[in-house]
N, C-alpha and C positions, 0 to 999 in steps of 0.2 A: 504493500500500500504506500509506504514512504517513497519507494523507488518510482511508483507511478506518479505520485504528486510532484516529485522532483523533476521527472521528465516533462510533465505538463508545464511547470514553471520555466524550464529551459526552452521549451517550444515557444512559449510566450515571449521570452527574451529574444529569441532568434527572430521571431516575426517583427518585434519592435525595432531591432537593429536594422533589419532589411528595409522596413518602411522608412526609417530615419535616413538611411543612405539614399534611397530613392528620392525622398523629399529634398535632401541636400542638393542633389544633382538638378532636380526640377527648379528649385529656387534660384540656383546659379544661372540657369538658362533663362528663367523668368526675369531676373535682374538685367541680364544682357539685352533681352528684348526691350525692356524699358529704356535702357541707355541708348540703344541704337535707333529707337523710334524718332527721337528729336533730331539725330544726325540725318536719318533718311528723309525726315521732313524738310530739313534745310536743303538737301540735294534735290528733292522733288520740286521745291520752290524755285530753284535755279533752272531746272529743266522745264518749268512751266512756260518760260519765255520762248523756248525753241521747240517744244513738242506739243502734242495734242492734249486736250483736257482729260482724256480717258486714262492716260498713263499714271499720274499720281493717284487718281481715284482707285485704280486697280491695285496699286501698291499699298495704299492705305487700307483698303478692305482686306487684302491678304494678311497684313499685320494685325488687323483687328480680329480676324478669324483665328489667327495663331494665338493671340492674347486670350480670347475666350476659351479656346481649347485647353491651353496650358492652365488657365485659372480653374477650370472644371476638374482637370486631372489632379491638381494640387489639393483642391478642396476634398476630393474623394480620398486621397492619401491621408490627409489630416483626419478625416472621419474614421478611416480604418485604424490609424494609430491611436486615436482616442478610444476606440472600442477595445484595442489590445490593452491599453493602460487600465481601462475599467475592469477587464478580466483579471489583470494582475492585482488590482486593488481588492477584488473579490477573493482572490486566492489568499492574499495576506490576511484577510479578515475571516477566513473560513475556520471551522472548529478544529480541523486537523493540523493547523499551522500555529506555532507559538506566537502569541500576540506581541511579544517583546523581541522578536527576531530583528536585530538592528540591521543585519546585512540585507534582508529582503526589503525593509522599509527604505534603506538608503538607495538601493537599486531602483525601486519604484519612484522615489522622489527625483532621482536623476533623469529618468525617462519622462517624467512629468515636466521638469524644467526644460528639457529639449523640445518637447511638444509645444510648450508655451512660447519659447523663442522662435520656433519655426512659424507658429501662427502669427506672432507679432510681425515677423519679417515679411510674411506673405501679404498681410493687410497693408503694411506700409508700402511695399513695392507696388501693390495694386493701386493704392491711392495716388502714388507718384505717377504711375502710368496714365491714369485717368486725367490727372491735372495736365500732364504733358500733351495728351491727345486733344484735350479741350483747347489748350493754347495753340497747338498746331492748326486746328480747325479754324480758330479765330484769325490767326495770321494768314492762313491760306485764303480765307474769305476777303481779308483786306487786300491781299496781293491780287486776287482776281478782280476786285473792284478797281484797282489801279490800272490793271491791264485793260479792263473793259472801258474805262474812261479814256485811255490812250487810243484804243482802236476806234471808239465812237467819235471822238472829237478830232482825231487826226493829229494830236499833239505828240510829236516824236523828236523834240529838240534836245539840245545838249543839256539844258538845265534840268529837264525831267529825268534824263539818264543819271545825272549826278545825284539827284534826290534818291533815286532807286538804289544806287550804289551805297550812298550814305545809310540808307535804311538797312541794307544787308550788313554793313559794317557794324551798326549798332546791334543788330540781332545776333551776330556772331559774338560780339563782346558780351552781350547778356548771357549767351549760352556758356561762355568760358567762366563767367562769374558764378553762374549756378553750379557748374561742375566743381569749382573750387570750394564753394560753400558745402556741396554734398560731401566732398572729401573731408572737410573739417568736421562736419556733423558725424560722419562715420568714425573718424578718429575719436571724437568725444564719446560716442556710444561704446566703442571698444574699451576705452578707459573706464567708463562707468560699469561695463560688464565685468572687467577685471577687478574693480573695487568690490563689486557684489560677490564675486567668487571668493575673494579674500575674507570678506565678512562671513560668508557661509562656512568657510574652513574654520574660522575662529569659533563660530557658534557650535560647530560639530565637535571641535576639540573640547569646548566647555561641557557639551553634552556627555562626551565620553568620560571626562573627569568626574562628572556628577554620577554617572552610572557605575563607576568603579570607585567606591569609597575607600578601598584599601590603598589605591594609588594616591588619592587625594590626601589621606591621612599620612602616608609616607612623605609626600611633598611638604605637608605642614610640619612634620617632625624635623625634616631637613632644614626648613626655614627657621624653626625654633633653635636648633643646634647652631646654625650659623649666627643667629642673633646672640646666643649665649657666648659663643666664642668671641664675637665682636666686643661684648661687654667685658669679658675677662681681659682681652688684649688691651682695651681702653683703660681698664683699672691698673694693669701692670705698667702701662706707659705713664699713667698719671703718678703712680707711686715713685717710679724711677725719676720722673721730672722733679717731684718734691724733694727727694733725697739729694739730687744733684744741686738743687737751689740751696738746700740747707748746708751742704758741703761747701758750696761756693761762698756763702756769706760767713761761715765760721772758719 
């Protein structure tokens, strides 16, 4: 019976690790799609002036379909991983498993933290993608209005071309600034995550110390002995100093 429950727990852990690896790969591809969308939007905007109107629309719809497909796949993987974590929680709470098994609880908490991080990263990337897509659609609409105005009024002079080039330069500068801000925010999040990990390690060490009173008692005895030795050493130094002063004055 114990061997059967142990195999069940190992199967759940294997499923969780497999789903976590798949999610990691999917989230990396999802993030690359979000990053490349703005770049492709800029290239499509430049091609608008020399190609037909159907080309950028086809490219945009293709990327939108890819985005929707990847989002559905990631949501399904997150749901499956949530189910596996729930089964692991049921296993740790079952009657045949000791309720104070620290190793099982630690493993379950680690998988829950990973699921929470992946869920947060997915929603953040999805929100960024939606914001970029809305901005690209807005800029594309403005660009088409400019082109329509040029073709309708016959204005094709040097001054209009300079304005359009300046618009492209400003847009490129805005994209570079956003990329720099994104890098800085990612660095900040990594540092925050590392600080959280250090706090978690400290709390776990305190938990272990509280769960093992013999170790805690030994540490307290060592501290008391060190304090006693310090007092004795201080007393000896003080007596020697007084004797030296008496000898010097007499």
